[in-house]
N, C-alpha and C positions, 0 to 999 in steps of 0.2 A: 452369407454367413462366414464362409471360409476367409473372405477378404477382411471382414471385421476382426477376426481372431488374429490374423497376420498383422494388421495395423496396431492392435492392442499390444502384441508382443514387441513390435518395433518401438512403440512409445515407451515401454518399460525398459528397454535396453538403452534409451537415450537419457535416462535420469542421471543427473550429475550428483555424485556423492557430497560435494562441497561447492559453494559458490565460486565463481572465477575470481582471481585476484585483481583483475582489472574490470572496470565497468565501462562498457562501450558508450558512445554518445547516444545511441538509440536507447539503450537501457537507462541511461541517466534521464533522458527526456520522458521515458515511461514512468520512472519513479517520481519525477517532478509532477507529472500529470496525476498520478495516484494520490500524492500528497495534496495537490490542489483540489481534486474532486472530493476527497474526504473532508478537508477543511471547509469547503464551500457547502457541502451537504450538512455538516454539523451546524454551521452558522444559519443556514436556511431553516433547518428543523427548529432550532431554538427561536428564531425570529417569528416563525409562523405559530409556534406554540404559544407565544405571547398574545396572540390575537384570538385564541380558541376560547369559546364559552363552554364547550363540552369537555368535561374533565378527563373522560376516557381518551378522547382524541388528543388532548393536550399532553397527557401522560405518555401516549404512544409516540408523539412527536419528540418529546424530551428524551425518551429511551432511544429513539433512532439517532437523535443528535449526539447522545452520549456514546453510542456504538461507533459512529463515525469519528468522534473525537478520540476514542480508544484506538481505533485503527490508525489514525494519523500519528498518534504518539508511539504506537508499536512500530510503525515503519521507521520513524525517526530514531527510536531507540535501537532498532536493529542496524540502521545505517551508521549510527554513532559508535556502536560496539565494534563493528567490523571495519571502521575507517582506519586506514593505516597512514600514519604521517608520511608525507612525501619528503624525501631528503633533498635539501637545496644544494646545488653545486657550489663549491667555494667561489668567492668573489675575487679571484686573482687577476 
C-alpha cells in the first residue's frame, strides 16, 4: 500500500503544465498511429453497420464510428492549432 501511494505521488509530480514545443520522432509516430487507428475504426464501424439487419446493433456501430471520427478530428484540430510554422533559412 505504501509503495502505491509513493508511485501515485511521483506520477503527479511528473505532469507537464504545457506540451513541449518540439515533438520527438517517437511522439510523432504515436500520434500517427492514433490517427490511423481512429480512422480505421471509424471506417470499419460504418462498413459493418451497412450489413446489419438488427437496427439496434446498426445504430451502435454507427455511434461507435462517429465517436472514432470525432476523436480523429479532435486530434487533427489539436495538432493544427498547436502547429508552429517552421522558419526557413535564407537561400544565400
